[in-house]
DOFITI-686786 format. One record per atom (N, C-alpha, C): residue in one letter; x, y, z. Coordinates in pm, whole numbers, plus 50000, padded with zeros to 5 digits. Each point is the difference from the previous one (the first is absolute). Example, Ala and Ser with C-alpha at 12.3 -4.5 7.8 and 13.67 -1.06 7.14 Angstrom:
% DOFITI-686786
residu=a&u=51319&v=49431&w=50780
residu=a&u=49911&v=50119&w=50000
residu=a&u=50090&v=50120&w=50000
residu=s&u=49965&v=50105&w=49928
residu=s&u=50082&v=50119&w=50006
residu=s&u=49923&v=50109&w=50073
% end
This chain:
% DOFITI-686786
residu=m&u=41765&v=93836&w=15779
residu=m&u=50015&v=50082&w=49882
residu=m&u=50137&v=49975&w=49940
residu=p&u=50009&v=49982&w=49868
residu=p&u=50131&v=49968&w=49940
residu=p&u=50094&v=50119&w=50009
residu=d&u=50128&v=49968&w=50004
residu=d&u=50100&v=50106&w=50002
residu=d&u=50005&v=50068&w=49866
residu=l&u=49998&v=50132&w=50001
residu=l&u=50007&v=50077&w=49877
residu=l&u=50141&v=50051&w=49981
residu=p&u=50044&v=50014&w=49874
residu=p&u=50136&v=50053&w=49979
residu=p&u=50007&v=50144&w=50045
residu=d&u=50119&v=50039&w=50043
residu=d&u=50020&v=50138&w=50045
residu=d&u=49983&v=50095&w=49882
residu=p&u=49931&v=50113&w=50022
residu=p&u=49986&v=50097&w=49891
residu=p&u=50135&v=50065&w=49970
residu=p&u=50020&v=50045&w=49877
residu=p&u=50128&v=50065&w=49968
residu=p&u=50018&v=50126&w=50084
residu=e&u=50126&v=50033&w=50026
residu=e&u=50033&v=50114&w=50085
residu=e&u=49945&v=50131&w=49946
residu=h&u=50031&v=50028&w=49872
residu=h&u=49961&v=50129&w=49943
residu=h&u=49900&v=49986&w=49887
residu=g&u=49965&v=49880&w=49963
residu=g&u=49907&v=49979&w=49890
residu=g&u=50061&v=50029&w=49864
residu=d&u=50135&v=49995&w=49992
residu=d&u=50067&v=50033&w=49874
residu=d&u=50014&v=49880&w=49907
residu=s&u=49981&v=49879&w=50051
residu=s&u=50020&v=49884&w=49914
residu=s&u=49866&v=49941&w=49960
residu=g&u=49994&v=49950&w=49878
residu=g&u=49879&v=49940&w=49947
residu=g&u=49983&v=49858&w=50050
residu=p&u=49898&v=49931&w=49951
residu=p&u=49974&v=49864&w=50046
residu=p&u=50111&v=49903&w=49961
residu=d&u=50077&v=50033&w=49897
residu=d&u=50108&v=49911&w=49959
residu=d&u=50131&v=50033&w=50070
residu=g&u=50001&v=50097&w=50093
residu=g&u=50118&v=50031&w=50079
residu=g&u=50088&v=50107&w=49940
residu=r&u=49976&v=50039&w=49875
residu=r&u=50082&v=50104&w=49938
residu=r&u=49954&v=50138&w=50045
residu=d&u=50096&v=50092&w=50009
residu=d&u=49965&v=50138&w=50036
residu=d&u=49928&v=50064&w=49883
residu=r&u=49904&v=50087&w=50034
residu=r&u=49930&v=50074&w=49896
residu=r&u=49971&v=50140&w=50050
residu=a&u=49979&v=50089&w=49908
residu=a&u=49974&v=50139&w=50035
residu=a&u=49863&v=50012&w=50064
residu=p&u=49979&v=50101&w=50084
residu=p&u=49867&v=50020&w=50058
residu=p&u=49897&v=50023&w=49891
residu=e&u=49880&v=49955&w=50026
residu=e&u=49892&v=50012&w=49902
residu=e&u=49962&v=50146&w=49979
residu=t&u=49986&v=50039&w=49875
residu=t&u=49962&v=50138&w=49972
residu=t&u=49849&v=50014&w=50008
residu=d&u=49956&v=50124&w=50005
residu=d&u=49856&v=50029&w=50007
residu=d&u=49928&v=49949&w=49876
residu=v&u=50064&v=50014&w=49885
residu=v&u=49939&v=49957&w=49874
residu=v&u=49981&v=49849&w=50000
residu=e&u=50101&v=49925&w=50046
residu=e&u=49988&v=49853&w=50005
residu=e&u=49889&v=49957&w=50095
residu=r&u=49993&v=50067&w=50114
residu=r&u=49897&v=49965&w=50098
residu=r&u=49861&v=50027&w=49943
residu=r&u=49984&v=50114&w=49934
residu=r&u=49870&v=50033&w=49940
residu=r&u=49963&v=49902&w=49890
residu=r&u=50099&v=49958&w=49921
residu=r&u=49976&v=49904&w=49892
residu=r&u=49954&v=49866&w=50058
residu=r&u=50069&v=49953&w=50105
residu=r&u=49959&v=49874&w=50062
residu=r&u=49861&v=50012&w=50062
residu=r&u=49971&v=50114&w=50062
residu=r&u=49869&v=50021&w=50062
residu=r&u=49890&v=50003&w=49895
residu=a&u=50024&v=50067&w=49888
residu=a&u=49902&v=50005&w=49891
residu=a&u=49973&v=49860&w=49946
residu=q&u=50107&v=49921&w=49983
residu=q&u=49983&v=49862&w=49952
residu=q&u=49917&v=49919&w=50099
residu=f&u=50029&v=50015&w=50128
residu=f&u=49926&v=49927&w=50103
residu=f&u=49852&v=50039&w=49997
residu=l&u=49971&v=50130&w=49990
residu=l&u=49861&v=50046&w=49999
residu=l&u=49926&v=49951&w=49875
residu=r&u=50071&v=49995&w=49885
residu=r&u=49937&v=49946&w=49879
residu=r&u=49963&v=49854&w=50019
residu=e&u=50093&v=49922&w=50056
residu=e&u=49973&v=49858&w=50023
residu=e&u=49888&v=49980&w=50102
residu=l&u=49996&v=50084&w=50101
residu=l&u=49894&v=49991&w=50100
residu=l&u=49863&v=50028&w=49938
residu=a&u=49992&v=50103&w=49917
residu=a&u=49874&v=50032&w=49933
residu=a&u=49957&v=49886&w=49908
residu=e&u=50097&v=49942&w=49930
residu=e&u=49970&v=49888&w=49911
residu=e&u=49948&v=49881&w=50080
residu=a&u=50060&v=49973&w=50115
residu=a&u=49954&v=49889&w=50084
residu=a&u=49859&v=50025&w=50051
residu=r&u=49970&v=50124&w=50037
residu=r&u=49864&v=50033&w=50047
residu=r&u=49898&v=49983&w=49889
residu=e&u=50035&v=50042&w=49879
residu=e&u=49908&v=49984&w=49887
residu=e&u=49975&v=49852&w=49972
residu=l&u=50106&v=49920&w=50006
residu=l&u=49984&v=49857&w=49978
residu=l&u=49910&v=49939&w=50106
residu=r&u=50020&v=50037&w=50125
residu=r&u=49917&v=49947&w=50108
residu=r&u=49854&v=50043&w=49982
residu=a&u=49979&v=50122&w=49953
residu=a&u=49864&v=50048&w=49976
residu=a&u=49932&v=49918&w=49891
residu=r&u=50076&v=49960&w=49899
residu=r&u=49941&v=49919&w=49893
residu=r&u=49974&v=49858&w=50046
residu=v&u=50088&v=49946&w=50084
residu=v&u=49988&v=49861&w=50041
residu=v&u=49896&v=49983&w=50109
residu=q&u=49983&v=50099&w=50087
residu=q&u=49907&v=49989&w=50112
residu=q&u=49903&v=50118&w=50000
residu=p&u=49910&v=50007&w=49902
residu=p&u=49913&v=50117&w=49991
residu=p&u=49906&v=50016&w=50118
residu=r&u=49953&v=49890&w=50058
residu=r&u=49907&v=50011&w=50113
residu=r&u=50069&v=50063&w=50121
residu=r&u=50120&v=49957&w=50026
residu=r&u=50074&v=50054&w=50113
residu=r&u=50031&v=50148&w=49979
residu=v&u=50034&v=50038&w=49878
residu=v&u=50030&v=50139&w=49969
residu=v&u=49875&v=50086&w=50016
residu=k&u=49886&v=49948&w=49954
residu=k&u=49876&v=50075&w=50015
residu=k&u=49967&v=50021&w=50147
residu=a&u=50017&v=49896&w=50081
residu=a&u=49973&v=50012&w=50144
residu=a&u=50094&v=50102&w=50064
residu=a&u=50126&v=49997&w=49960
residu=a&u=50096&v=50096&w=50055
residu=a&u=49963&v=50142&w=49959
residu=r&u=49957&v=50018&w=49876
residu=r&u=49959&v=50132&w=49954
residu=r&u=49880&v=50051&w=50078
residu=l&u=49903&v=49911&w=50026
residu=l&u=49883&v=50039&w=50077
residu=l&u=50037&v=50035&w=50145
residu=r&u=50090&v=49921&w=50059
residu=r&u=50046&v=50030&w=50136
residu=r&u=50069&v=50135&w=50005
residu=h&u=50082&v=50027&w=49901
residu=h&u=50070&v=50128&w=49996
residu=h&u=49901&v=50116&w=49986
residu=a&u=49899&v=49983&w=49914
residu=a&u=49900&v=50105&w=49983
residu=a&u=49924&v=50024&w=50130
residu=m&u=49966&v=49893&w=50070
residu=m&u=49929&v=50015&w=50128
residu=m&u=50089&v=50072&w=50102
residu=r&u=50127&v=49964&w=50003
residu=r&u=50094&v=50063&w=50092
residu=r&u=50011&v=50150&w=49970
residu=m&u=50003&v=50034&w=49871
residu=m&u=50013&v=50140&w=49963
residu=m&u=49871&v=50077&w=50032
residu=r&u=49885&v=49935&w=49988
residu=r&u=49874&v=50069&w=50032
residu=r&u=49988&v=50028&w=50149
residu=t&u=50053&v=49910&w=50081
residu=t&u=49986&v=50015&w=50146
residu=t&u=50117&v=50076&w=50063
residu=f&u=50099&v=50036&w=49919
residu=f&u=50116&v=50070&w=50053
residu=f&u=49963&v=50145&w=50029
residu=r&u=50040&v=50049&w=50117
residu=r&u=49972&v=50140&w=50035
residu=r&u=50123&v=50084&w=49975
residu=w&u=49985&v=50108&w=49928
residu=w&u=50111&v=50092&w=49974
residu=w&u=50018&v=50088&w=50114
% end
C-alpha cells in the first residue's frame, strides 16, 4: 500500500497549505445541497441512458417493498 501523507494536526489548513477558518454550517449545507443536486442530475442522466437497467432496478425495488415485513 502506498505511503499516504500525514493528515493535518488540527485540520485548520486547506489543500494549498494556507490556514483557513473552520467551515460554517451554512457553507457545509451549501456544499451538501450542491452535491445532492449533482447526484440527482447524474441519476436522471443514467436513467435516460440505460432505461432497461433502470426499469429492472425499479421492479426489483417494488418486489423488495412488497415482500418487506413491517
